[in-house]
gemmi code that builds the backbone of each chain (N, CA, C; Angstrom):
import gemmi

chains = {
    "A": [
        ("MET", (35.576, 242.022, 69.014), (36.502, 243.123, 68.714), (35.809, 244.121, 67.793)),
        ("GLY", (35.245, 245.161, 68.382), (34.549, 246.166, 67.584), (33.211, 245.693, 67.070)),
        ("GLY", (32.737, 244.561, 67.552), (31.495, 244.016, 67.036), (30.293, 244.467, 67.850)),
        ("ILE", (29.142, 244.322, 67.258), (27.897, 244.678, 67.938), (26.994, 243.463, 67.896)),
        ("ASN", (26.483, 243.069, 69.052), (25.508, 241.986, 69.110), (24.212, 242.535, 69.670)),
        ("SER", (23.158, 242.312, 68.967), (21.863, 242.783, 69.455), (20.819, 241.749, 69.065)),
        ("GLY", (19.591, 242.032, 69.474), (18.503, 241.124, 69.135), (18.229, 241.088, 67.645)),
        ("PHE", (18.717, 242.095, 66.912), (18.464, 242.160, 65.466), (19.558, 241.470, 64.666)),
        ("GLY", (20.655, 241.041, 65.319), (21.720, 240.387, 64.585), (23.083, 240.832, 65.079)),
        ("ALA", (24.111, 240.474, 64.311), (25.484, 240.788, 64.710), (26.164, 241.581, 63.608)),
        ("TRP", (27.059, 242.447, 64.022), (27.814, 243.265, 63.060), (29.247, 243.343, 63.529)),
        ("ASN", (30.134, 242.951, 62.670), (31.552, 243.057, 63.006), (32.303, 243.553, 61.775)),
        ("PRO", (32.808, 244.785, 61.818), (33.443, 245.350, 60.615), (34.670, 244.564, 60.171)),
        ("ILE", (35.404, 243.978, 61.113), (36.606, 243.216, 60.733), (36.209, 241.957, 59.960)),
        ("ALA", (35.148, 241.297, 60.457), (34.690, 240.086, 59.770), (34.244, 240.414, 58.349)),
        ("TRP", (33.505, 241.517, 58.193), (33.035, 241.905, 56.853), (34.208, 242.277, 55.960)),
        ("THR", (35.193, 242.998, 56.515), (36.370, 243.373, 55.721), (37.101, 242.126, 55.242)),
        ("LEU", (37.256, 241.147, 56.143), (37.927, 239.890, 55.759), (37.134, 239.164, 54.675)),
        ("LEU", (35.799, 239.190, 54.823), (34.952, 238.530, 53.831), (35.131, 239.179, 52.451)),
        ("PHE", (35.099, 240.526, 52.421), (35.266, 241.232, 51.140), (36.653, 240.979, 50.560)),
        ("LEU", (37.670, 240.935, 51.436), (39.024, 240.641, 50.947), (39.082, 239.252, 50.324)),
        ("GLY", (38.423, 238.295, 50.999), (38.373, 236.923, 50.476), (37.694, 236.879, 49.122)),
        ("ILE", (36.574, 237.619, 48.990), (35.856, 237.656, 47.713), (36.748, 238.265, 46.636)),
        ("LEU", (37.467, 239.336, 46.989), (38.371, 239.979, 46.020), (39.453, 239.008, 45.557)),
        ("ILE", (40.028, 238.279, 46.506), (41.107, 237.336, 46.162), (40.577, 236.245, 45.242)),
        ("VAL", (39.390, 235.702, 45.572), (38.798, 234.663, 44.728), (38.499, 235.226, 43.336)),
        ("GLY", (37.965, 236.461, 43.299), (37.664, 237.111, 42.016), (38.906, 237.263, 41.160)),
        ("PHE", (39.987, 237.762, 41.747), (41.230, 237.934, 40.993), (41.814, 236.583, 40.562)),
        ("ALA", (41.633, 235.571, 41.439), (42.147, 234.237, 41.088), (41.421, 233.692, 39.872)),
        ("VAL", (40.087, 233.869, 39.836), (39.296, 233.396, 38.689), (39.690, 234.183, 37.445)),
        ("ARG", (39.849, 235.513, 37.613), (40.192, 236.372, 36.467), (41.557, 236.002, 35.886)),
        ("SER", (42.490, 235.647, 36.769), (43.845, 235.357, 36.293), (43.899, 234.071, 35.478)),
        ("ARG", (42.838, 233.219, 35.618), (42.800, 231.975, 34.847), (42.231, 232.174, 33.445)),
        ("GLY", (41.787, 233.419, 33.141), (41.208, 233.699, 31.834), (42.257, 233.726, 30.735)),
        ("ARG", (41.762, 233.782, 29.491), (42.691, 233.791, 28.352), (43.448, 235.114, 28.299)),
        ("LYS", (44.736, 235.022, 28.029), (45.575, 236.219, 27.991), (46.039, 236.523, 26.565)),
        ("ASP", (45.524, 235.753, 25.596), (46.049, 235.921, 24.238), (45.196, 236.851, 23.383)),
        ("TYR", (44.338, 237.652, 24.017), (43.611, 238.663, 23.259), (44.600, 239.699, 22.748)),
        ("LYS", (44.399, 240.141, 21.516), (45.289, 241.158, 20.960), (44.749, 242.533, 21.333)),
        ("ARG", (45.480, 243.220, 22.168), (45.045, 244.554, 22.598), (45.096, 245.526, 21.435)),
        ("GLY", (44.159, 246.475, 21.479), (44.120, 247.487, 20.424), (43.418, 247.019, 19.157)),
        ("THR", (42.920, 245.770, 19.148), (42.169, 245.274, 17.983), (40.713, 245.062, 18.399)),
        ("ASP", (39.913, 244.592, 17.445), (38.502, 244.333, 17.753), (38.337, 243.226, 18.796)),
        ("GLN", (39.383, 242.415, 18.987), (39.282, 241.328, 19.968), (39.097, 241.863, 21.392)),
        ("ALA", (39.491, 243.101, 21.602), (39.356, 243.682, 22.945), (38.123, 244.574, 23.051)),
        ("GLN", (37.343, 244.651, 21.960), (36.143, 245.488, 21.978), (34.938, 244.676, 22.446)),
        ("PRO", (33.951, 245.338, 23.057), (32.754, 244.601, 23.483), (31.958, 244.123, 22.276)),
        ("PHE", (31.302, 242.976, 22.443), (30.496, 242.414, 21.361), (29.084, 242.965, 21.454)),
        ("LEU", (28.680, 243.717, 20.453), (27.335, 244.293, 20.427), (26.604, 243.781, 19.186)),
        ("SER", (26.448, 242.470, 19.123), (25.779, 241.813, 17.989), (26.438, 242.164, 16.666)),
        ("GLY", (27.736, 242.409, 16.690), (28.450, 242.714, 15.457), (28.410, 244.188, 15.086)),
        ("ASN", (27.690, 244.981, 15.855), (27.609, 246.412, 15.554), (28.795, 247.132, 16.185)),
        ("PRO", (29.195, 248.270, 15.593), (30.291, 249.020, 16.201), (29.849, 249.677, 17.502)),
        ("GLU", (30.801, 249.892, 18.385), (30.473, 250.547, 19.649), (30.177, 252.019, 19.373)),
        ("PRO", (28.990, 252.513, 19.751), (28.680, 253.926, 19.495), (29.682, 254.830, 20.205)),
        ("GLU", (30.068, 255.887, 19.505), (31.070, 256.789, 20.097), (30.442, 257.711, 21.132)),
        ("ALA", (29.216, 258.172, 20.846), (28.577, 259.107, 21.775), (27.978, 258.343, 22.943)),
        ("ALA", (28.340, 258.774, 24.156), (27.849, 258.087, 25.346), (26.341, 258.265, 25.494)),
        ("GLU", (25.781, 259.343, 24.913), (24.351, 259.615, 25.074), (23.501, 258.486, 24.491)),
        ("THR", (24.023, 257.839, 23.444), (23.236, 256.792, 22.812), (23.187, 255.518, 23.658)),
        ("LEU", (24.115, 255.368, 24.585), (24.143, 254.181, 25.439), (23.559, 254.460, 26.817)),
        ("HIS", (23.670, 255.705, 27.253), (23.325, 256.036, 28.628), (21.814, 256.074, 28.826)),
        ("VAL", (21.325, 255.358, 29.835), (19.904, 255.419, 30.179), (19.765, 256.471, 31.270)),
        ("ARG", (19.118, 257.562, 30.901), (18.998, 258.660, 31.847), (17.871, 258.399, 32.832)),
        ("GLY", (17.936, 259.108, 33.969), (16.858, 259.019, 34.949), (15.532, 259.423, 34.328)),
        ("GLU", (15.595, 260.340, 33.368), (14.376, 260.827, 32.721), (13.660, 259.710, 31.965)),
        ("ASN", (14.445, 258.683, 31.527), (13.835, 257.566, 30.820), (12.901, 256.773, 31.733)),
        ("LEU", (13.073, 256.917, 33.045), (12.288, 256.137, 33.988), (11.021, 256.874, 34.409)),
        ("TYR", (11.090, 258.207, 34.512), (9.919, 258.930, 35.009), (9.400, 259.955, 34.002)),
        ("TRP", (9.547, 259.627, 32.724), (9.090, 260.559, 31.695), (7.576, 260.764, 31.752)),
        ("GLY", (6.837, 259.752, 32.218), (5.377, 259.856, 32.290), (4.954, 260.941, 33.269)),
        ("MET", (5.659, 260.995, 34.391), (5.345, 262.027, 35.387), (5.667, 263.412, 34.828)),
        ("VAL", (6.815, 263.508, 34.152), (7.203, 264.797, 33.565), (6.174, 265.217, 32.513)),
        ("HIS", (5.685, 264.238, 31.752), (4.688, 264.545, 30.723), (3.374, 264.995, 31.378)),
        ("GLY", (2.989, 264.282, 32.453), (1.740, 264.617, 33.135), (1.778, 266.002, 33.777)),
        ("LEU", (2.942, 266.376, 34.293), (3.092, 267.676, 34.960), (3.849, 268.656, 34.061)),
        ("SER", (3.652, 268.527, 32.758), (4.457, 269.325, 31.823), (4.248, 270.829, 32.028)),
        ("ALA", (3.016, 271.238, 32.394), (2.753, 272.671, 32.594), (3.616, 273.201, 33.745)),
        ("TYR", (3.691, 272.410, 34.816), (4.504, 272.791, 35.975), (5.985, 272.811, 35.621)),
        ("TYR", (6.441, 271.736, 34.966), (7.877, 271.630, 34.655), (8.316, 272.705, 33.667)),
        ("LYS", (7.430, 273.058, 32.748), (7.769, 274.082, 31.755), (8.107, 275.396, 32.458)),
        ("ARG", (7.300, 275.735, 33.475), (7.529, 276.989, 34.204), (8.781, 276.884, 35.081)),
        ("VAL", (8.901, 275.757, 35.788), (10.011, 275.604, 36.738), (11.358, 275.532, 36.009)),
        ("ARG", (11.357, 274.857, 34.864), (12.615, 274.739, 34.109), (13.095, 276.104, 33.630)),
        ("ALA", (12.140, 276.993, 33.318), (12.523, 278.329, 32.859), (13.269, 279.077, 33.970)),
        ("TRP", (12.938, 278.744, 35.222), (13.613, 279.409, 36.349), (15.034, 278.879, 36.546)),
        ("HIS", (15.293, 277.649, 36.084), (16.632, 277.065, 36.252), (17.545, 277.571, 35.140)),
        ("THR", (18.051, 278.772, 35.366), (18.863, 279.417, 34.326), (20.291, 278.879, 34.296)),
        ("GLY", (20.737, 278.281, 35.417), (22.125, 277.822, 35.504), (23.071, 278.925, 35.937)),
        ("ILE", (22.509, 280.127, 36.211), (23.353, 281.256, 36.652), (23.293, 281.331, 38.176)),
        ("LEU", (24.460, 281.303, 38.808), (24.523, 281.212, 40.267), (23.853, 282.411, 40.932)),
        ("SER", (24.077, 283.607, 40.370), (23.501, 284.802, 40.994), (21.969, 284.736, 41.008)),
        ("ASP", (21.369, 284.088, 39.992), (19.907, 283.917, 39.983), (19.460, 283.040, 41.148)),
        ("TYR", (20.233, 281.955, 41.387), (19.879, 281.037, 42.485), (20.039, 281.730, 43.837)),
        ("VAL", (21.088, 282.535, 43.974), (21.301, 283.259, 45.235), (20.159, 284.249, 45.441)),
        ("ALA", (19.728, 284.905, 44.360), (18.618, 285.855, 44.466), (17.343, 285.136, 44.908)),
        ("TRP", (17.099, 283.920, 44.344), (15.941, 283.125, 44.770), (16.052, 282.752, 46.241)),
        ("PHE", (17.262, 282.369, 46.668), (17.477, 281.967, 48.060), (17.186, 283.134, 48.998)),
        ("ILE", (17.735, 284.327, 48.665), (17.538, 285.490, 49.527), (16.062, 285.885, 49.545)),
        ("GLY", (15.433, 285.791, 48.360), (14.004, 286.132, 48.280), (13.168, 285.206, 49.142)),
        ("ALA", (13.449, 283.866, 49.041), (12.695, 282.881, 49.823), (12.949, 283.083, 51.314)),
        ("LEU", (14.220, 283.363, 51.662), (14.574, 283.593, 53.076), (13.830, 284.813, 53.610)),
        ("GLY", (13.768, 285.875, 52.803), (13.061, 287.096, 53.206), (11.586, 286.819, 53.402)),
        ("LEU", (11.005, 285.999, 52.478), (9.584, 285.668, 52.584), (9.292, 284.903, 53.869)),
        ("VAL", (10.166, 283.915, 54.151), (9.991, 283.124, 55.381), (10.123, 284.046, 56.605)),
        ("PHE", (11.077, 284.948, 56.536), (11.313, 285.888, 57.632), (10.059, 286.753, 57.873)),
        ("ILE", (9.479, 287.272, 56.796), (8.271, 288.110, 56.917), (7.136, 287.308, 57.500)),
        ("ILE", (6.984, 286.042, 57.021), (5.894, 285.190, 57.524), (6.071, 284.940, 59.017)),
        ("LEU", (7.320, 284.659, 59.421), (7.588, 284.393, 60.842), (7.276, 285.634, 61.683)),
        ("ILE", (7.654, 286.800, 61.200), (7.375, 288.051, 61.930), (5.867, 288.257, 62.028)),
        ("TRP", (5.184, 287.975, 60.883), (3.732, 288.164, 60.815), (3.028, 287.271, 61.833)),
        ("ILE", (3.489, 285.987, 61.900), (2.852, 285.039, 62.838), (3.213, 285.387, 64.275)),
        ("GLY", (4.545, 285.637, 64.448), (5.048, 285.847, 65.819), (4.490, 287.091, 66.443)),
    ],
    "B": [
        ("MET", (51.650, 230.391, 17.821), (50.667, 230.464, 18.910), (50.057, 229.083, 19.139)),
        ("ALA", (50.184, 228.556, 20.335), (49.638, 227.224, 20.626), (48.141, 227.324, 20.889)),
        ("LEU", (47.465, 226.203, 20.706), (46.040, 226.180, 21.021), (45.875, 226.311, 22.526)),
        ("PRO", (44.940, 227.154, 22.992), (44.750, 227.296, 24.436), (44.206, 226.013, 25.050)),
        ("ARG", (44.389, 225.891, 26.360), (43.945, 224.677, 27.042), (42.446, 224.462, 26.883)),
        ("SER", (41.705, 225.599, 26.906), (40.247, 225.491, 26.795), (39.852, 224.882, 25.455)),
        ("PHE", (40.673, 225.118, 24.426), (40.390, 224.580, 23.103), (40.388, 223.058, 23.144)),
        ("LYS", (41.304, 222.493, 23.928), (41.429, 221.026, 23.951), (40.386, 220.393, 24.870)),
        ("ARG", (39.919, 221.180, 25.841), (38.941, 220.631, 26.783), (37.536, 220.655, 26.188)),
        ("ALA", (37.119, 221.816, 25.740), (35.766, 221.988, 25.218), (35.812, 223.032, 24.125)),
        ("LEU", (35.007, 222.803, 23.132), (35.041, 223.694, 21.976), (33.830, 224.619, 22.025)),
        ("TRP", (34.089, 225.901, 22.081), (32.975, 226.855, 22.117), (32.790, 227.422, 20.720)),
        ("VAL", (31.540, 227.373, 20.291), (31.206, 227.720, 18.917), (30.282, 228.928, 18.902)),
        ("PHE", (30.582, 229.873, 18.024), (29.684, 231.018, 17.860), (29.030, 230.911, 16.495)),
        ("HIS", (27.729, 231.100, 16.481), (26.964, 230.970, 15.241), (26.522, 232.349, 14.774)),
        ("ILE", (26.824, 232.678, 13.522), (26.355, 233.950, 12.962), (25.619, 233.658, 11.653)),
        ("ALA", (24.428, 234.206, 11.554), (23.612, 234.056, 10.345), (23.764, 235.332, 9.526)),
        ("THR", (24.230, 235.196, 8.294), (24.502, 236.382, 7.488), (23.439, 236.587, 6.416)),
        ("GLY", (22.217, 236.200, 6.733), (21.134, 236.381, 5.773), (20.595, 235.070, 5.264)),
        ("SER", (20.712, 234.032, 6.080), (20.220, 232.728, 5.639), (18.700, 232.665, 5.796)),
        ("CYS", (18.106, 231.624, 5.223), (16.650, 231.458, 5.326), (16.272, 230.847, 6.662)),
        ("ASN", (17.255, 230.570, 7.505), (17.111, 229.954, 8.826), (17.040, 228.435, 8.771)),
        ("GLY", (17.071, 227.870, 7.579), (17.066, 226.409, 7.479), (18.305, 225.830, 8.130)),
        ("CYS", (19.477, 226.363, 7.783), (20.733, 225.866, 8.369), (20.814, 226.191, 9.852)),
        ("ASP", (20.258, 227.346, 10.234), (20.293, 227.729, 11.648), (19.494, 226.734, 12.488)),
        ("ILE", (18.363, 226.300, 11.918), (17.537, 225.320, 12.624), (18.291, 223.994, 12.743)),
        ("GLU", (19.050, 223.647, 11.706), (19.822, 222.398, 11.760), (20.937, 222.495, 12.806)),
        ("ILE", (21.504, 223.694, 12.964), (22.532, 223.876, 14.011), (21.891, 223.670, 15.378)),
        ("VAL", (20.695, 224.230, 15.541), (19.978, 224.034, 16.809), (19.662, 222.548, 16.990)),
        ("ALA", (19.307, 221.882, 15.880), (19.005, 220.440, 15.960), (20.216, 219.652, 16.453)),
        ("ALA", (21.417, 220.119, 16.089), (22.633, 219.421, 16.531), (22.795, 219.496, 18.049)),
        ("LEU", (22.124, 220.476, 18.653), (22.216, 220.624, 20.109), (21.150, 219.820, 20.845)),
        ("THR", (20.160, 219.338, 20.117), (19.053, 218.628, 20.764), (19.517, 217.253, 21.254)),
        ("PRO", (18.748, 216.616, 22.130), (19.179, 215.311, 22.664), (19.455, 214.267, 21.596)),
        ("ARG", (18.855, 214.384, 20.416), (19.074, 213.376, 19.375), (20.540, 213.357, 18.929)),
        ("TYR", (21.134, 214.532, 18.767), (22.533, 214.618, 18.319), (23.473, 214.981, 19.471)),
        ("ASP", (23.019, 215.911, 20.324), (23.675, 216.201, 21.607), (25.176, 216.454, 21.468)),
        ("VAL", (25.529, 217.544, 20.763), (26.955, 217.819, 20.574), (27.643, 218.226, 21.875)),
        ("GLU", (26.852, 218.612, 22.868), (27.475, 219.032, 24.129), (28.184, 217.875, 24.813)),
        ("ARG", (27.816, 216.641, 24.475), (28.529, 215.500, 25.087), (29.979, 215.460, 24.616)),
        ("PHE", (30.258, 216.101, 23.451), (31.643, 216.189, 22.970), (32.333, 217.451, 23.489)),
        ("GLY", (31.605, 218.246, 24.272), (32.171, 219.496, 24.767), (31.956, 220.650, 23.812)),
        ("ILE", (31.196, 220.412, 22.735), (30.920, 221.496, 21.783), (29.705, 222.274, 22.282)),
        ("MET", (29.883, 223.574, 22.465), (28.813, 224.372, 23.055), (28.676, 225.686, 22.306)),
        ("LEU", (27.429, 226.102, 22.084), (27.215, 227.412, 21.464), (27.451, 228.499, 22.517)),
        ("THR", (28.176, 229.536, 22.149), (28.413, 230.638, 23.070), (27.761, 231.897, 22.513)),
        ("GLY", (27.502, 232.833, 23.397), (26.747, 234.033, 23.006), (27.609, 235.150, 22.465)),
        ("THR", (28.909, 234.990, 22.492), (29.778, 236.065, 22.013), (30.987, 235.471, 21.301)),
        ("PRO", (31.414, 236.079, 20.208), (32.595, 235.540, 19.507), (33.867, 235.684, 20.329)),
        ("ARG", (33.846, 236.543, 21.331), (35.048, 236.751, 22.154), (35.386, 235.519, 22.990)),
        ("HIS", (34.414, 234.622, 23.144), (34.666, 233.391, 23.899), (34.770, 232.183, 22.974)),
        ("ALA", (34.718, 232.410, 21.675), (34.560, 231.288, 20.739), (35.896, 230.792, 20.205)),
        ("ASP", (35.904, 229.503, 19.855), (37.043, 228.894, 19.161), (36.722, 228.691, 17.691)),
        ("VAL", (35.440, 228.462, 17.421), (35.010, 228.176, 16.049), (33.838, 229.088, 15.679)),
        ("LEU", (33.869, 229.614, 14.446), (32.739, 230.394, 13.942), (31.934, 229.519, 12.994)),
        ("LEU", (30.628, 229.433, 13.239), (29.728, 228.750, 12.309), (28.996, 229.832, 11.540)),
        ("VAL", (29.209, 229.890, 10.247), (28.606, 230.959, 9.453), (27.578, 230.371, 8.506)),
        ("THR", (26.372, 230.917, 8.548), (25.332, 230.498, 7.609), (24.915, 231.710, 6.775)),
        ("GLY", (24.367, 231.445, 5.621), (23.849, 232.523, 4.785), (24.852, 233.010, 3.762)),
        ("PRO", (24.336, 233.683, 2.710), (25.196, 234.079, 1.589), (25.894, 235.430, 1.792)),
        ("VAL", (25.773, 236.034, 2.947), (26.330, 237.352, 3.313), (25.630, 238.468, 2.531)),
        ("THR", (24.582, 238.961, 3.135), (23.886, 240.104, 2.543), (24.708, 241.367, 2.777)),
        ("ARG", (24.402, 242.393, 2.007), (25.189, 243.631, 2.084), (25.200, 244.222, 3.504)),
        ("PRO", (24.048, 244.312, 4.213), (24.095, 244.874, 5.574), (24.918, 244.028, 6.551)),
        ("MET", (25.036, 242.714, 6.261), (25.760, 241.843, 7.196), (27.265, 241.840, 6.968)),
        ("LEU", (27.722, 242.464, 5.891), (29.155, 242.426, 5.556), (30.038, 242.986, 6.681)),
        ("PRO", (29.801, 244.240, 7.150), (30.678, 244.752, 8.213), (30.540, 243.976, 9.512)),
        ("ARG", (29.345, 243.435, 9.748), (29.113, 242.698, 11.002), (29.863, 241.370, 10.993)),
        ("LEU", (29.848, 240.698, 9.847), (30.582, 239.428, 9.746), (32.082, 239.667, 9.924)),
        ("LYS", (32.583, 240.735, 9.289), (34.012, 241.044, 9.420), (34.362, 241.344, 10.872)),
        ("ARG", (33.478, 242.117, 11.548), (33.759, 242.495, 12.934), (33.730, 241.270, 13.844)),
        ("VAL", (32.729, 240.393, 13.633), (32.632, 239.177, 14.454), (33.879, 238.315, 14.246)),
        ("TYR", (34.344, 238.219, 13.000), (35.556, 237.436, 12.727), (36.756, 238.055, 13.461)),
        ("ASP", (36.853, 239.394, 13.380), (37.977, 240.072, 14.040), (37.906, 239.938, 15.558)),
        ("GLN", (36.686, 239.842, 16.083), (36.533, 239.771, 17.543), (36.797, 238.369, 18.089)),
        ("THR", (36.850, 237.385, 17.225), (37.113, 236.021, 17.691), (38.613, 235.864, 17.955)),
        ("PRO", (38.973, 235.424, 19.156), (40.406, 235.311, 19.459), (41.090, 234.248, 18.610)),
        ("ASP", (42.372, 234.451, 18.366), (43.176, 233.471, 17.614), (43.706, 232.398, 18.556)),
        ("PRO", (43.924, 231.179, 18.103), (43.604, 230.648, 16.776), (42.130, 230.309, 16.672)),
        ("LYS", (41.582, 230.462, 15.493), (40.158, 230.215, 15.296), (39.948, 229.445, 14.001)),
        ("ALA", (38.790, 228.811, 13.944), (38.432, 228.083, 12.730), (37.074, 228.587, 12.266)),
        ("VAL", (36.907, 228.680, 10.964), (35.634, 229.135, 10.402), (35.008, 227.985, 9.620)),
        ("VAL", (33.777, 227.668, 9.972), (33.035, 226.614, 9.279), (31.820, 227.252, 8.622)),
        ("VAL", (31.712, 227.098, 7.326), (30.545, 227.616, 6.609), (29.527, 226.498, 6.488)),
        ("VAL", (28.309, 226.792, 6.904), (27.253, 225.779, 6.887), (26.205, 226.163, 5.844)),
        ("GLY", (25.962, 225.273, 4.909), (24.896, 225.474, 3.939), (25.390, 225.924, 2.579)),
        ("GLY", (24.580, 225.619, 1.590), (24.936, 225.938, 0.211), (25.080, 227.427, -0.035)),
        ("CYS", (24.264, 228.249, 0.618), (24.321, 229.705, 0.390), (25.663, 230.271, 0.825)),
        ("GLY", (26.126, 229.829, 1.990), (27.401, 230.336, 2.491), (28.580, 229.810, 1.694)),
        ("CYS", (28.444, 228.578, 1.192), (29.549, 227.957, 0.451), (29.711, 228.568, -0.938)),
        ("THR", (28.579, 228.781, -1.619), (28.668, 229.205, -3.029), (27.795, 230.403, -3.374)),
        ("GLY", (26.943, 230.816, -2.472), (25.938, 231.813, -2.809), (24.586, 231.159, -3.066)),
        ("GLY", (24.626, 229.878, -3.428), (23.390, 229.106, -3.621), (22.455, 229.758, -4.625)),
        ("VAL", (21.191, 229.773, -4.269), (20.202, 230.341, -5.195), (20.338, 231.857, -5.305)),
        ("PHE", (21.116, 232.457, -4.395), (21.298, 233.913, -4.424), (22.568, 234.325, -5.160)),
        ("TYR", (23.210, 233.376, -5.829), (24.482, 233.633, -6.493), (24.367, 234.838, -7.436)),
        ("GLU", (25.277, 235.783, -7.274), (25.345, 237.005, -8.091), (24.115, 237.891, -7.937)),
        ("SER", (23.395, 237.726, -6.837), (22.263, 238.619, -6.566), (22.788, 240.021, -6.260)),
        ("TYR", (21.991, 241.037, -6.534), (22.440, 242.429, -6.358), (22.737, 242.765, -4.903)),
        ("ASN", (22.129, 242.040, -3.970), (22.296, 242.404, -2.562), (23.196, 241.430, -1.822)),
        ("ILE", (23.949, 240.623, -2.530), (24.811, 239.617, -1.910), (26.273, 239.987, -2.162)),
        ("VAL", (27.074, 239.925, -1.121), (28.511, 240.177, -1.294), (29.319, 238.901, -1.057)),
        ("GLY", (28.615, 237.819, -0.746), (29.286, 236.555, -0.487), (29.584, 235.820, -1.770)),
        ("PRO", (29.921, 234.555, -1.720), (29.849, 233.682, -0.550), (30.845, 234.064, 0.543)),
        ("VAL", (30.778, 233.322, 1.640), (31.494, 233.721, 2.848), (32.992, 233.869, 2.603)),
        ("ASP", (33.561, 232.976, 1.770), (35.022, 233.035, 1.588), (35.468, 234.259, 0.788)),
        ("GLU", (34.514, 235.041, 0.279), (34.869, 236.322, -0.343), (35.127, 237.375, 0.730)),
        ("VAL", (34.675, 237.099, 1.952), (34.724, 238.107, 3.024), (35.749, 237.741, 4.092)),
        ("ILE", (35.715, 236.492, 4.548), (36.652, 236.045, 5.592), (37.254, 234.702, 5.174)),
        ("PRO", (38.425, 234.355, 5.717), (39.003, 233.042, 5.391), (38.158, 231.905, 5.959)),
        ("VAL", (37.956, 230.884, 5.160), (37.119, 229.750, 5.568), (37.985, 228.497, 5.660)),
        ("ASP", (37.772, 227.710, 6.715), (38.539, 226.477, 6.896), (37.794, 225.258, 6.381)),
        ("VAL", (36.486, 225.206, 6.669), (35.715, 224.011, 6.316), (34.397, 224.435, 5.671)),
        ("TYR", (34.035, 223.740, 4.587), (32.750, 223.979, 3.925), (31.823, 222.798, 4.206)),
        ("VAL", (30.607, 223.107, 4.669), (29.605, 222.056, 4.888), (28.429, 222.363, 3.968)),
        ("PRO", (28.394, 221.783, 2.762), (27.291, 222.092, 1.844), (26.007, 221.393, 2.253)),
        ("GLY", (24.919, 221.823, 1.635), (23.620, 221.218, 1.923), (22.568, 222.298, 2.014)),
        ("CYS", (21.345, 221.942, 1.675), (20.282, 222.943, 1.718), (19.051, 222.341, 2.368)),
        ("PRO", (18.997, 222.336, 3.710), (20.063, 222.745, 4.617), (21.024, 221.596, 4.870)),
        ("ALA", (22.161, 221.947, 5.488), (23.126, 220.906, 5.871), (22.544, 220.095, 7.023)),
        ("ARG", (22.806, 218.792, 7.003), (22.265, 217.950, 8.083), (23.116, 218.106, 9.345)),
        ("PRO", (22.525, 217.881, 10.518), (23.287, 218.024, 11.766), (24.547, 217.159, 11.800)),
        ("GLU", (24.456, 215.929, 11.243), (25.651, 215.067, 11.228), (26.774, 215.728, 10.441)),
        ("ALA", (26.408, 216.379, 9.325), (27.412, 217.042, 8.493), (28.006, 218.249, 9.231)),
        ("ILE", (27.159, 218.966, 9.966), (27.646, 220.138, 10.713), (28.649, 219.687, 11.778)),
        ("ILE", (28.286, 218.621, 12.515), (29.185, 218.104, 13.550), (30.495, 217.659, 12.919)),
        ("ASP", (30.391, 216.978, 11.779), (31.586, 216.517, 11.068), (32.449, 217.705, 10.653)),
        ("GLY", (31.801, 218.784, 10.207), (32.537, 219.983, 9.803), (33.296, 220.612, 10.954)),
        ("VAL", (32.638, 220.683, 12.119), (33.296, 221.264, 13.293), (34.489, 220.401, 13.700)),
        ("VAL", (34.296, 219.085, 13.675), (35.392, 218.174, 14.042), (36.553, 218.318, 13.059)),
        ("LYS", (36.229, 218.462, 11.771), (37.285, 218.644, 10.758), (38.052, 219.945, 11.004)),
        ("ALA", (37.330, 220.984, 11.410), (37.994, 222.271, 11.690), (38.968, 222.132, 12.849)),
        ("VAL", (38.526, 221.420, 13.887), (39.401, 221.206, 15.045), (40.616, 220.380, 14.647)),
        ("THR", (40.349, 219.332, 13.853), (41.447, 218.471, 13.398), (42.467, 219.290, 12.621)),
        ("LYS", (41.963, 220.194, 11.793), (42.863, 221.018, 10.989), (43.733, 221.892, 11.902)),
        ("LEU", (43.103, 222.493, 12.888), (43.875, 223.356, 13.797), (44.907, 222.541, 14.579)),
        ("GLU", (44.489, 221.343, 15.018), (45.437, 220.503, 15.768), (46.607, 220.061, 14.895)),
        ("THR", (46.310, 219.780, 13.641), (47.379, 219.400, 12.702), (48.346, 220.567, 12.506)),
        ("LEU", (47.774, 221.755, 12.341), (48.621, 222.936, 12.168), (49.471, 223.192, 13.411)),
        ("GLU", (48.862, 222.906, 14.598), (49.617, 223.120, 15.828), (50.800, 222.157, 15.904)),
        ("LYS", (50.542, 220.896, 15.522), (51.624, 219.902, 15.543), (52.732, 220.294, 14.573)),
        ("ALA", (52.323, 220.916, 13.463), (53.316, 221.346, 12.468), (53.997, 222.652, 12.887)),
        ("GLY", (53.513, 223.224, 13.980), (54.125, 224.456, 14.487), (53.678, 225.703, 13.749)),
        ("VAL", (52.556, 225.605, 13.018), (52.069, 226.774, 12.263), (51.264, 227.712, 13.152)),
        ("VAL", (50.401, 227.175, 14.036), (49.614, 228.023, 14.935), (50.175, 227.955, 16.349)),
    ],
}
model = gemmi.Model(1)
for chain_id, residues in chains.items():
    chain = gemmi.Chain(chain_id)
    for i, (resn, *xyz) in enumerate(residues, 1):
        res = gemmi.Residue()
        res.name, res.seqid = resn, gemmi.SeqId(i, " ")
        for name, pos in zip(("N", "CA", "C"), xyz):
            atom = gemmi.Atom()
            atom.name, atom.element = name, gemmi.Element(name[0])
            atom.pos, atom.b_iso = gemmi.Position(*pos), 0.0
            res.add_atom(atom)
        chain.add_residue(res)
    model.add_chain(chain)
structure = gemmi.Structure()
structure.add_model(model)
structure.setup_entities()
């Protein structure tokens, strides 16, 4: 019923949906067996961070994509410095770049053609 | 508030060092080794006070550890028992009235059981935890917790 059988394996969306539903039910069943006597609105409901308070600013917790590829950005800093200056955040600037690039491609195509 | 079912099945203990020399902390670890093997009684160290029934506190409570000890105590669900392990936590020990000490522990949080010693022996620590549980069970029977 809606399934696909091939040499690479089988796929049936209904079977997968039932499986995920089963996992959800088991998950909720396990969760419902947990302790319910935590006092809401107190430190008992706060995450444990080795006794430290939870930082208010999300920036201090968030691992940015830049944290992963900072070496590349550092290596190509001359390039990024120039390119970042072009990213003004103003929509009309981006539209002007788009029209300029489109015009350039158009001229090149005419030149070749 | 009655003791939760998990309390009667197995006792989860959270250990916090508030500036100890690590002597008592090593003895707590020794209580977990096969020689003493507290896990056979269902006593287990947990990684977060949010899952703990008993707090094991070592050290005389240094100034930087004061807010952390209070927060860990507040994060432990009720009913809970606090066991102080070692002379420093019980009285301040050799650090008594030191400029950087705000303890002993009972100056900061309520304490149920004191286990003195420098360091306290594993048998004494186990006895302290059992006494804390006994106290909570007695209070439950009396309808206090």
